C-alpha positions as semicolon CSV with decimal commas, in nm:
position;residue;x (nm);y (nm);z (nm)
1;X;-3,953;22,161;25,759
2;X;-4,175;21,856;25,796
3;X;-4,540;21,876;25,698
4;X;-4,777;21,901;25,992
5;X;-5,041;21,637;26,050
6;X;-5,390;21,765;25,974
7;X;-5,522;21,681;26,319
8;X;-5,247;21,889;26,477
9;X;-5,300;22,210;26,287
10;X;-5,532;22,449;26,468
11;X;-5,473;22,770;26,273
12;X;-5,249;22,956;26,037
13;X;-5,261;23,319;26,145
14;X;-5,080;23,610;25,992
15;X;-4,912;23,866;26,214
16;X;-4,898;24,220;26,080
17;X;-4,768;24,384;26,394
18;X;-4,422;24,234;26,427
19;X;-4,170;23,997;26,279
20;X;-4,208;23,785;26,592
21;X;-4,435;23,486;26,544
22;X;-4,695;23,490;26,821
23;X;-4,876;23,153;26,844
24;X;-5,071;23,101;27,168
25;X;-5,105;22,778;27,361
26;X;-5,353;22,689;27,635
27;X;-5,370;22,951;27,908
28;X;-5,124;23,164;27,715
29;X;-4,856;22,896;27,745
30;X;-4,596;22,792;27,488
31;X;-4,746;22,608;27,188
32;X;-4,606;22,301;27,017
33;X;-4,436;22,496;26,740
34;X;-4,261;22,833;26,731
35;X;-4,129;22,947;26,394
36;X;-4,017;23,259;26,213
37;X;-4,156;23,207;25,864
38;X;-4,272;23,428;25,578
39;X;-4,488;23,390;25,270
40;X;-4,298;23,380;24,940
41;X;-4,480;23,412;24,606
42;X;-4,358;23,341;24,253
43;X;-4,461;23,593;23,988
44;X;-4,407;23,593;23,613
45;X;-4,246;23,319;23,406
46;X;-3,979;23,116;23,586
47;X;-3,753;22,997;23,305
48;X;-3,490;22,724;23,344
49;X;-3,259;22,540;23,107
50;X;-3,312;22,168;23,051
51;X;-3,025;21,942;22,952
52;X;-3,105;21,583;22,843
53;X;-2,949;21,320;23,069
54;X;-2,787;21,007;22,930
55;X;-2,665;20,692;23,103
56;X;-2,336;20,748;23,276
57;X;-2,375;21,125;23,320
58;X;-2,240;21,238;23,657
59;X;-2,402;21,549;23,801
60;X;-2,096;21,672;23,991
61;X;-1,864;21,632;23,693
62;X;-2,112;21,815;23,473
63;X;-2,146;22,094;23,730
64;X;-1,769;22,144;23,729
65;X;-1,761;22,147;23,349
66;X;-2,048;22,398;23,323
67;X;-1,955;22,602;23,635
68;X;-2,312;22,597;23,760
69;X;-2,534;22,399;23,998
70;X;-2,770;22,143;23,844
71;X;-3,092;21,977;23,956
72;X;-3,095;21,612;23,856
73;X;-3,398;21,416;23,740
74;X;-3,415;21,071;23,584
75;X;-3,402;21,195;23,224
76;X;-3,270;21,551;23,252
77;X;-3,054;21,803;23,434
78;X;-3,193;22,150;23,505
79;X;-3,006;22,479;23,550
80;X;-3,131;22,811;23,682
81;X;-2,871;22,983;23,460
82;X;-2,847;22,987;23,082
83;X;-2,636;22,699;22,950
84;X;-2,404;22,743;22,654
85;X;-2,483;22,401;22,509
86;X;-2,658;22,319;22,182
87;X;-2,866;22,046;22,346
88;X;-2,991;22,276;22,626
89;X;-3,329;22,439;22,583
90;X;-3,516;22,707;22,773
91;X;-3,832;22,587;22,948
92;X;-4,087;22,790;23,144
93;X;-4,144;22,585;23,459
94;X;-4,488;22,584;23,625
95;X;-4,481;22,693;23,988
96;X;-4,639;22,360;24,081
97;X;-4,313;22,177;24,001
98;X;-4,228;22,184;24,372
99;X;-3,866;22,103;24,447
100;X;-3,746;22,206;24,100
101;X;-3,891;22,555;24,128
102;X;-3,752;22,587;24,481
103;X;-3,408;22,498;24,342
104;X;-3,435;22,788;24,095
105;X;-3,551;23,021;24,374
106;X;-3,257;22,930;24,599
107;X;-3,007;22,989;24,320
108;X;-3,171;23,325;24,246
109;X;-3,155;23,437;24,610
110;X;-2,784;23,359;24,644
111;X;-2,704;23,523;24,308
112;X;-2,904;23,829;24,411
113;X;-2,703;23,863;24,733
114;X;-2,374;23,829;24,544
115;X;-2,478;24,100;24,299
116;X;-2,545;24,329;24,597
117;X;-2,192;24,271;24,724
118;X;-2,293;24,045;25,013
119;X;-2,152;23,712;25,116
120;X;-2,386;23,419;25,050
121;X;-2,344;23,043;25,024
122;X;-2,530;22,713;25,049
123;X;-2,507;22,502;25,363
124;X;-2,653;22,166;25,450
125;X;-2,995;22,056;25,326
126;X;-3,020;22,351;25,088
127;X;-3,005;22,615;25,362
128;X;-2,884;22,954;25,240
129;X;-2,647;23,165;25,453
130;X;-2,609;23,542;25,421
131;X;-2,358;23,778;25,584
132;X;-2,338;24,153;25,536
133;X;-2,707;24,237;25,581
134;X;-2,643;24,409;25,916
135;X;-2,335;24,588;26,046
136;X;-2,065;24,379;26,216
137;X;-1,910;24,462;26,552
138;X;-1,549;24,433;26,664
139;X;-1,456;24,299;27,008
140;X;-1,107;24,223;27,143
141;X;-0,957;24,171;26,798
142;X;-1,249;23,959;26,676
143;X;-1,538;24,051;26,446
144;X;-1,897;23,950;26,525
145;X;-2,099;23,921;26,203
146;X;-2,477;23,866;26,208
147;X;-2,561;23,570;25,983
148;X;-2,902;23,495;25,834
149;X;-2,998;23,134;25,756
150;X;-3,293;23,083;25,519
151;X;-3,468;22,763;25,416
152;X;-3,723;22,770;25,134
153;X;-3,990;22,503;25,158
154;X;-4,341;22,413;25,053
155;X;-4,603;22,360;25,322
156;X;-4,939;22,198;25,252
157;X;-5,117;22,402;25,519
158;X;-5,003;22,741;25,388
159;X;-5,161;22,880;25,072
160;X;-4,852;23,068;24,947
161;X;-4,623;22,924;24,678
162;X;-4,349;22,869;24,937
163;X;-4,238;22,976;25,282
164;X;-3,905;23,116;25,395
165;X;-3,809;22,980;25,736
166;X;-3,545;23,206;25,886
167;X;-3,312;23,214;26,182
168;X;-3,004;23,409;26,281
169;X;-2,675;23,335;26,443
170;X;-2,339;23,507;26,479
171;X;-2,017;23,426;26,299
172;X;-1,696;23,508;26,482
173;X;-1,373;23,571;26,293
174;X;-1,044;23,745;26,348
175;X;-1,018;24,114;26,264
176;X;-0,663;24,055;26,138
177;X;-0,594;23,831;25,840
178;X;-0,384;23,516;25,828
179;X;-0,091;23,731;25,715
180;X;-0,062;23,823;26,086
181;X;0,179;23,574;26,251
182;X;-0,026;23,570;26,573
183;X;-0,337;23,463;26,383
184;X;-0,140;23,213;26,175
185;X;-0,001;23,054;26,491
186;X;-0,350;22,940;26,597
187;X;-0,489;22,854;26,257
188;X;-0,380;22,501;26,160
189;X;-0,680;22,269;26,166
190;X;-0,926;22,559;26,184
191;X;-1,150;22,714;25,917
192;X;-1,049;23,020;25,715
193;X;-1,286;23,242;25,515
194;X;-1,208;23,465;25,221
195;X;-1,244;23,839;25,276
196;X;-1,132;23,949;24,930
197;X;-0,979;23,811;24,613
198;X;-1,103;23,520;24,406
199;X;-0,979;23,209;24,589
200;X;-1,200;22,943;24,751
201;X;-1,466;23,087;24,980
202;X;-1,372;22,869;25,276
203;X;-1,132;22,590;25,365
204;X;-0,953;22,404;25,643
205;X;-0,606;22,541;25,719
206;X;-0,327;22,289;25,652
207;X;-0,020;22,515;25,645
208;X;-0,002;22,873;25,771
209;X;0,298;23,083;25,877
210;X;0,198;23,437;25,786
211;X;0,359;23,414;25,442
212;X;0,211;23,087;25,314
213;X;-0,144;22,963;25,345
214;X;-0,267;22,628;25,217
215;X;-0,630;22,526;25,250
216;X;-0,790;22,186;25,218
217;X;-1,133;22,165;25,056
218;X;-1,253;21,807;25,032
219;X;-0,978;21,601;24,864
220;X;-0,808;21,908;24,714
221;X;-0,561;22,163;24,851
222;X;-0,523;22,525;24,741
223;X;-0,240;22,771;24,801
224;X;-0,388;23,118;24,856
225;X;-0,284;23,466;24,966
226;X;-0,298;23,478;25,350
227;X;-0,382;23,851;25,338
228;X;-0,713;23,760;25,171
229;X;-0,832;23,530;25,453
230;X;-0,944;23,557;25,815
231;X;-0,972;23,281;26,073
232;X;-1,315;23,163;26,191
233;X;-1,308;23,120;26,570
234;X;-1,523;22,924;26,811
235;X;-1,552;22,929;27,188
236;X;-1,277;22,674;27,247
237;X;-1,023;22,864;27,040
238;X;-1,118;23,202;27,189
239;X;-1,064;23,076;27,544
240;X;-0,735;22,902;27,462
241;X;-0,602;23,208;27,280
242;X;-0,747;23,510;27,461
243;X;-0,910;23,376;27,780
244;X;-1,259;23,363;27,925
245;X;-1,311;23,740;27,934
246;X;-1,271;23,761;27,557
247;X;-1,536;23,488;27,524
248;X;-1,774;23,680;27,752
249;X;-1,722;23,995;27,547
250;X;-1,805;23,808;27,227
251;X;-2,121;23,665;27,381
252;X;-2,224;24,016;27,489
253;X;-2,161;24,150;27,138
254;X;-2,364;23,856;26,999
255;X;-2,658;23,933;27,230
256;X;-2,639;23,610;27,430
257;X;-2,521;23,780;27,750
258;X;-2,599;24,120;27,902
259;X;-2,321;24,367;27,985
260;X;-2,340;24,238;28,343
261;X;-2,251;23,890;28,211
262;X;-2,596;23,747;28,276
263;X;-2,801;23,545;28,031
264;X;-3,000;23,770;27,801
265;X;-3,364;23,678;27,865
266;X;-3,468;23,854;27,546
267;X;-3,217;23,683;27,317
268;X;-3,482;23,472;27,137
269;X;-3,710;23,774;27,084
270;X;-3,415;23,984;26,964
271;X;-3,305;23,717;26,718
272;X;-3,657;23,678;26,578
273;X;-3,681;24,052;26,518
274;X;-3,330;24,057;26,369
275;X;-3,418;23,771;26,133
276;X;-3,709;23,967;25,986
277;X;-3,497;24,278;25,948
278;X;-3,217;24,085;25,776
279;X;-3,457;23,901;25,546
280;X;-3,607;24,228;25,424
281;X;-3,257;24,370;25,376
282;X;-3,206;24,120;25,093
283;X;-3,405;24,371;24,883
284;X;-3,717;24,219;24,735
285;X;-3,853;24,131;24,485
286;X;-3,572;23,897;24,378
287;X;-3,540;23,834;24,003
288;X;-3,558;23,473;23,885
289;X;-3,443;23,427;23,526
290;X;-3,525;23,718;23,294
291;X;-3,900;23,743;23,355
292;X;-3,986;23,591;23,692
293;X;-3,944;23,716;24,046
294;X;-3,979;23,617;24,410
295;X;-4,199;23,839;24,625
296;X;-4,173;23,842;25,004
297;X;-4,502;23,840;25,192
298;X;-4,600;23,877;25,556
299;X;-4,487;23,673;25,858
300;X;-4,675;23,350;25,924
301;X;-4,772;23,210;26,261
302;X;-4,847;22,838;26,295
303;X;-5,019;22,712;26,609
304;X;-5,055;22,346;26,705
305;X;-5,334;22,203;26,916
306;X;-5,215;22,087;27,250
307;X;-5,294;21,726;27,346
308;X;-5,607;21,679;27,555
């Protein structure tokens, strides 16, 4: 989220009635900004582990060796998890350390979801994705899973330690696994996700015949059990495989269409409400290190002045 220019910010108002952000423009019209965001506070000591950085150290190689994510600075690497290294030391990080403390908070949120048995991973730009916070639906052999996307950020015009900007979307996957020959037939070149087991979380299908499944992840390939993976599907694949009616049914189950196949006029409102419900379902406060925690606050509304 980009910082707002001072001249543009008219008010920061808290809504206690609903998870829907309700900024108001001139004559009740749409304002310049419409967000679903929440206060997040840091409480207690946020401890991290600092590892001195020397010339030639490569962050990605070190992450693979330590099996943990690292935050890189000019003279040090930082971990949100305890490091089994003699040269690593525990440091209590002030909440004013900005991006470093947000890094620790993101790692804590994803770890917290994993410990609750939910699926969670990092996407682009540090966005966190969560599945399993609300019940999935099945439609025509596909599963519609509500997915929460959360971005933690600092905002100069909000007094809280950080804000959580949230949105929802739906992930579509096959109900059957890639051990099913019919699913395997459509899978090459598509994405597969792990349902169980301990293989890679996601990968691009290179070879699949119901008995063998090989996934590509970056430059590497992995042979995995096809019974542990389902196929992620998008509109193009649904239509080619099952036809337009199956696509309509999925859009109805996702809330984008009504049962009469018309555009759902309340889809944005429904998704805003769902985002708040899913965010709270993460079960707060979230522990950060052994003594700190993240506390979820109230929804935030941000209203921009309209140009004269």
